[in-house]
N, C-alpha and C positions, 0 to 999 in steps of 0.2 A: 531420495529427498532431492530436490531442487532447492537453489538459493540464491536468494534478490538480496541487492540493496537498495534500500529505501532513503531518498532524503526529503523530506516535507520543506524544506529550506527556511529553518527557523532563523531568524537575525536579530540575536540577543545579545547583550553583553555578557562576559564572562560573570557568574553570579559572585565572585569572589574580589576580581581584581578590576571589573568593570571594562575591560577591554573590548573592544570591536573592532573589527574591519571594515572595510568599506563595502556597499552593495556591490559594487562591481568586481571585488575578488571574493566576494559570496560566491556569485552566480557563476564566476569564471571557474570556481573551485569544484562546483555542482559537474561541469562538462568533463575537466579533469579527472573527477573520481570516478566518473562513468568510463574513462577511457580504461584506467586502472582496472577497474569491476572485470573490464572484459578481459583484460590481458591477464587477471588472476584466475580464470575460469570461472566467474559467477554465471547464473543463468540469465539473470533480469536485473535490469536496473530501474529503478522506478523515482518519479518526481511526484510532489504532494501538489496542493492547489487550497491554497488561503486566501480569502480576501479581507480580514481584519486581523488584527494583532500584530506581534512582533515576526512577520515572514514575508519573503519576497519571493513567494510562487504563485503568484497572482497569474500568472500567464504561464502554463505549464506546456501548452503546445509549442510557444519559441523556444524553451529549455530544450525540449524533446527533439524540436527541428535541428538545434545545434549539436545535439549528442546524436543524432541519426548519423548528421556528416561527419562527426569525429571518431565515429565506431563502423563497425563491419559484421558483427555478427551476433552481438548481445540483444536479447530479447528487451524491447521499450515497453514501460509499463507507467501507471498512475497510482497514486493512493492518497486521497482518492479523486477522480474527477466529479466534482460537485454537482450534479445532473439536476439536484433540484432547482439550481438559481440560473441555469441556461436554457438557452434555447436551442433545443434538438435539431435545427438545422444547421446552425453555426457548428456545434458540436461535430454532427456527421461530415462538415465541409473542413472543419480543422484539423480532425482525427485522421481521416482520408488522407488529407495531406502529409501528414507524419508518417502515415501506413505507407504513401507513397516515396516519400524521401528516403524511408529506412529499408525500402527494398521489401517490404510486407514482415516485418519484425515488432509490430505492434500487437499487444494485446491492453486491454484498459481494466480499472476497477473502477466503478461509479459508487457513490453515496451521496447522503444529503449533508455531509459535512458534521465536524464536531466544533460548531461556531454558531452561538444564536447572532451573533451581530451582523452577518453579510447578509441576511435576510433583508430586514428595510435599506440596505446600500442599495439592492436592486430592487426595492418597491415590492417585496412579497412578504407574507404574513407567515411568521414562525410555525402558528398552529396548523397550517397547510402543508408542511414540510413533507410529510409522506405521501401528501395527494402529489405535487409536483414531482416528487421521486418517481411514482409509478407512470403518471401520464408522459413525464417526459421521458423515460425510458421506455416504453412501449413504443413511442413515434420515431425517436432513435433508430430502436432496431428493425423499424421498417424502413426506414431511410438508408441504411446499411444494405438492406437486402433487396429493395424493391425501385423500382423507375414509376415515374407517371402517380406518386403519392396521393390519394387523395383522404382527408384527413378531418375529423371534426370532433374536438374535445370541449374541455373544461376552460383550461387555462392557457392553450395555444391559439392562437388565431387558427381557423379553418384554413385547410390547402385544397387545391385542385390542380391534381396533375404535375405534382412537383417531385422534380429529380435532382439530388445535389450533385453535385461536383467539385472535386474529382470523385470517383468512385474508389472504393477501396482497392488495394494494389491487386488482391486474388481473392474476391471475395469476400463476405463481412467478417471483420477480425471479432475474435473474441472479447467478451465482456464479462465481467466478473463484478460479483456484488459485495462492496465492504460490509463489514456485520460488526456491530461494538454493542449496543446495547439493547436493541430492540426487535420484536419479531417481524415487523414490516418488511426488513431489508432479505430476510432470509426467505420469508414468505414467497417474494417476489421472485428471488433467484430460482426457487424450486418450483413455481409454477413454469418457468420457462426452460427448465434444465440448464442452467448456469451455475459455473462454479460460485464458492462464496471465498472472501478473504477475512479472517478475522482480526481484528486491530491488535488485541492480546496484549496490552501495553500497561493500562493502569489499574486492572481490575484482578481479582483472584479468579484463577483459571477455571473455578467453577462456573462463574458467570459466562464465561465464554462458552465452556462445553453446553451448556444448557440450549445455546443457541444452534450451536453447530448439530447436535443430536437431532434438534426440531427439525433443521434444514433436511438432513438425510430422511427423517420419516417423511416429510412434507413432500421431497422428491420422489419416492416411492410411489406415494398415495397420488401425485399426478401422473403417473404412468411411465415415468423415466428410468432409462436403466443406472443402476446405481453407479455402474463405471462412469458415468459422465459428472457424477459428483465431486470433483475435486475441490482439495480446501488448502486455503494458504492460512499463516500463521505469521503474526508479527512479533515483536519481543520488545522489552522494556529497557533497551539500551545493550550494549556490548563494549566490554573490555578485557582484556585479557593480559595478563602476567605470569611470570615464572612459580608463582604461589598464591593460591585463594586471599591468604592474608593481605598479601602486596596488591592484588588488583582491588580489594575493596579500599584499602587505605589510600591508593593511587586515585580511585573513582569517588569517594565519598565527598569532597567538595562539589563537585560537579552535579552529581545527583540528589544530594540534600539540599543543595542552594537551588535546584530549579524546582524541586518538590516543595518547597517553603515559598519559593515566589508563586506557585500552581495555586496552592491553598489559599494563599493572601489575596489572589486576583479572584478567586471563587467563593469567597469568605459567604457562609449561608447559602450556598447552594450544595444541596446533597444529594443532586441527581447521579445515578451512576456514569461513569467515563468522563466527567468533568475535572476531577482530580485526582490523584493516584493514592489508591488504598495503601502504598507502603512509604512511610515516611522516611524510616531508615534505609541504607543500603544493605545492610544486614536483612530487613524484611523483604526487601525487595528480592536479593539472592535467594534466601532460602522459602519464601510463601509466594513470590512474585515472577513473572516472566523475564526479569533481569538476566541476561546473559555476562555475567563477571565472575572470572577466576579464570583458573587455567583453562588451557585448551581441551585437556581432557574431561575436568567437570563441567566446562559449557557444553561439551558434546553430550555428554550423559545428560543433561539438561533437556536438551533440545530431543533426545530419544525417550525422555520421561516424559515430556510434554505430549511428545506423537502418541504414546499408551491412551492419551485422554484425547486427543483430539484426532487421531488418526490422518494427519495434514501431508499433505505432498508440497509443499512449497514452504521452508523458512524465511521470514525476511529480517533483516537486521540494519541498524542505523547507530552510525556512531555518532557521537556528540559533537557537533561543530565548533564549540569552542574548545576543545582540544586542541594541543598545538597539531599544526597541519600533518608536519611528520608524523606525529604519532596517531592519527587518524589513519594514516595510509599503513604504519605498521601493525596497527590491529585489524585491517583488513586483509593484509598480506599473511599475517599470521593466522588469521579465520581459516583463510583458503588453504594454504598449507597444511595447519593440524587440525583443525576440526573439521573442515568437511570430508575429507577422507575418514575418519573416525565414524561420522554418523553414516555415510555410504555403505559402510561395509555391514552396518545394521537394518537400515531402511532404503527400500527400493521403490518406485513410482513409475508408473507408464506415461504421466505427464511430459509434456512437450517432447517425446519419444517418438519415433517410428509408428507406433502403434495408437499414438493420439491424435486422430483426424482431424481436430477441431481446432489444434494447435495452430500459432500464426504462419502463414503461408511461407515466409521467408527465413523460417528458425526451425531448427531440429536440435535439441540438446545431446550434448557430450558426454556420455557415460564414462 
C-alpha cells in the first residue's frame, strides 16, 4: 500500500470558535506540510483545485511549483485538476512546467470537480460537464504525447500543428481519473487504460465500490491488462489518539460542526456526494470512511476497506482548523504507527520498480 497526503486547501472558520488564519499563513502551511510529509516517508502529496466556496486552491500549479522547489523526492499530485473547466493547451503547459521543476515527480488526477458554481464562472454549462471532461482530457492526452497536434472538436478551438512547451520531463506524466458519483469518469479511465482515484469521503462504501468494480470490468472489456488498473482511495478525515473514545471526543466538534454546515449549505439538494451521509462522528467511524481512533483501529479500517476496493493508494487529509501542531502530530503518528501496520498486510507494485508508467523522477521506497 502507498500513502498520500491530500489538501484541497479549505479556508474556513473553526465551526465552534470562529477563528480563522490568514490566507498567507494557510498557503504557507500547505508547502510546510508537504515538506513534513516527505520527511515522514509519505509517497505522495496532493493539492486540490477549487474556484468557488471557502477554498484557496484556485491555483494548484503555483502551489505545486512551490512544493517542487521545497522538496526533493516526494511524488506531487492533484486532487483534482478540474479539467472540465480548463483549456487543455494551458493545462499541458502548466503541468509540464511543474513536471520539469520537480525533476519528473508529477502525476495528476483529473475530474469535473464537485462544485456546480464554478461552471458559470468560466462561461460553461453545468449540463455539459461530462462532455467537457471527455474532450478536454482527450486533447490533453495528445498534447502531452505528441508534437504538431491537429485537433477538431466540439468545445475547444481547432488546432493546426500545435506543440506545447515545455515538454514533460521525460515523456507524458501519468493521469489518474477522479471517481465520486458517476460512471462517466470510470468509463473514460477504463477506455484509455488509466488508473482511478475514488473520493471515498462522503458516502457509504457500497456507492464507491460499485464504480470501482465497474471500472475494472470495463478496463478488461477495452482490452487492457488488469495490472494497469491501479486504484486510489480517499478518506473521510483523519484523527488519532491513544483510545478510540478519546479520538472521537476530541474530533467530534470539528467533524459534526462541518457536517452541519455542509447540510445547511446544500439544503434540498439530495444528489449523492454533495453532503456527508454521516451526521455524527460515531456514524462516520462505524459506517463511513472516517479514519478516527487509535493507530491500530485506523490500520484495521484501511485493511478492511481494501477488502472491498483492492486499492493501491490510501490518501489522508487532516482538517486544517485543528491546531497546527496537532495536524503535524497526527501525520507523524500516522506515518510511524499506522503505515507499518498496513504495509505488513498489503503490498502493491504501484510506483515501484515494476511500475513502468510511474513518474519518471520517482520510485517509492519500500
